[in-house]
N, C-alpha and C positions, 0 to 999 in steps of 0.2 A: 502494500499500500502506501502510496505517494502522498506526501502532507501538501508539500509544494504545486501548484499548479505549473505543467512545460509551457512552454511558450505560446503554443496558440492556444494552448485550455487561458491563460491567462486572458488573451485576445475575445476567447468566448467568453468569459465572465466578464471582462469590460464592459462587451456589448449588451449584457444581460444587466449589468447593474444601471448602465444608461437607459435602456428601453423600463425599466423600472423607475431610475425617477424623471423620463417624463411621461409617465402612466399612471402611476401610483396616486396620484396630488391629487389627480382628480376621479376617482377612485370609477365612479359610474359613467364615465362620458357622457360628451357632449358632444352638439355640433363641430367646435372646435377643437377638442381634446380624445383623445383612443380612449379607452376605456381601460382599465385597471388588468393588464399581464401580469402580475406578481404571482398566480397562480401557473399560469402556463409556463412562468417564467422556473419556480421550484421545478417543476420537470424536464426541464428542459437542461437545467442545470445537473440535474442527476444525472442524466444521460450522461454528457459528455465531462464532468466533474467530480462522479463518485470518487471518494477516497482522497480528496483534497481539503483546503481549508475553506472551503469556498461556501458549503453552506452557513454556519453561524457568520461569515462577511454578510451573506444576502440576508440573513437574519437580521443583522445587527441596521443594514443599511431603509429594511422596511418600518422597522422600527423607529430610526431618527427622520425619515420620510416622515413618519404620521404624528412624531414629534413637532416637530417646527412646522408642520403645517397648522398642527393646532395650537402649538404657542407662538406662535410669530403671524401667521396669515388667517387664523381667524375660522378656521374649517372647525365643524360642531367633535367634540368629544364624546359624542354621544354612543357612539361603539365602543370607548372605552372602557369596559368594565373590566371587574372579576376574571371577566372569559378571556379578555384579550391576550393572557397565555397561552392560550390555546393555541393561538395562531403557531405557535412553534411545532405543536405537535401536529396540526392542518397541512403546514407547509413541508414538513418532514413524511407525511407519507405522500407528496406530490417526489419530492425529492428521494424517498426510495421507490419509488413506484418508476421512474425516470433508469434510475440504476440497475434496476430487476430489467425492464425492458431490455438493456444496453448489453448487460450480465448475462441472460438467459435464452432469449427470443431474439435478438439483433442480428442479421446479415444482412447485407446491401442487395436485397432482392423484394422482389412487388409483392411476393410468398409474405412480408413481416408486416403487412400493411394492416391487415385485419388484427393482427395479434399486438400490434402498438395503439391501434386506433381502440381496443378493447382496455389493454392495459392504461392507459392513457384516459379514456371513460371511466374505469371502475376508481382510478386515482384522483379523480376531480370528485366524483358521487364523494366518496371515502372522504375526502379534504372537507367538501364540503358539508358535509353531518358533520361531523368533527367541528370547524369553524360556527355555524348554525345554532349547532345543539350547545353549546357552550355557552353560547350567547342568551339562547332562549333561556334553559335551564338556570346558568349558571350565572347571570351579569347581571339581573335584579332587576331589569327593563319593563319586563311581562310581570304582571298583576298576581294575574290565577294563572297560573297554568295548568297544563292540561294536554293528555297526550294526541287525542284530535286536535285540538287547538293549534297543537306542534307539529302537526303532518303536513296541516292547512298552511301552517307559516312556510314549510320548508317546499313547499310544493310552489308556494309564491313566489320563491326568490331564487331556489336551484335553476330552474331552466335558462337564466339572462345569465345567472355564473357559471356554470357547467357550459354555456354554448359558447361564450367569449372564449372562455378556455381552451376551447377544444379546437374555434377558430385560432386562436395564436398560434398552439401545436401542431396546427395543421400548416399551417404559413412556415414556422419552424422545421416542420417534414421534410414538405416541399423544397427550400432551401438548404438542408442537408442531402437529398435527393440530386439536386441539382450539383451541387460539391461532389456528391461520389462520381457524380459523371461525367464531370469537370475534372477532378482531378484524382480518380480511383477511388477505392475505400481506404488503402492504406491513410492517404492524408486526409480524406474526409469523414473516416468514422471514429469510433470513440477508441477504439485500440493504439495505445504508445507502442513504440519501437524500441 
């Protein structure tokens, strides 16, 4: 296991951190701003950067962006509750989903598109279940919690969060495929020499 990313991985990490910086501030997106790419970033980072120091760096960046947005830019702190700490678990699910796919299922072939999509979808759903469930049950923002109400809450918000993450992951996958074709798997893939 390597701790520090290679030069190529460092470029990937910097690009992912830049994307998080430009999308996370406006979590829901608007006509002028892209929706938050954080869920996809953690999945993709797990694919390319597993075994490196990148996970804590990305977690730190996410927390710093939120802190600055709330403390200096007037963004609401409604989502910052005791459940906020569970984002570490939610993002970890995505990271390890990407790492699992890279280690166990990835091949530079079209046949791995379906497994990639299934692992990404399962990772996104579990991650959203952790973040949304912890906010609902531990956040203290819902006065009368109940399972039926939670299911409605989950079904109300899950499609937008998961579909945005899956769209970003699809774009990353397309970029990866183009890299594999242009550079060959030895240079575009996750395996390091």
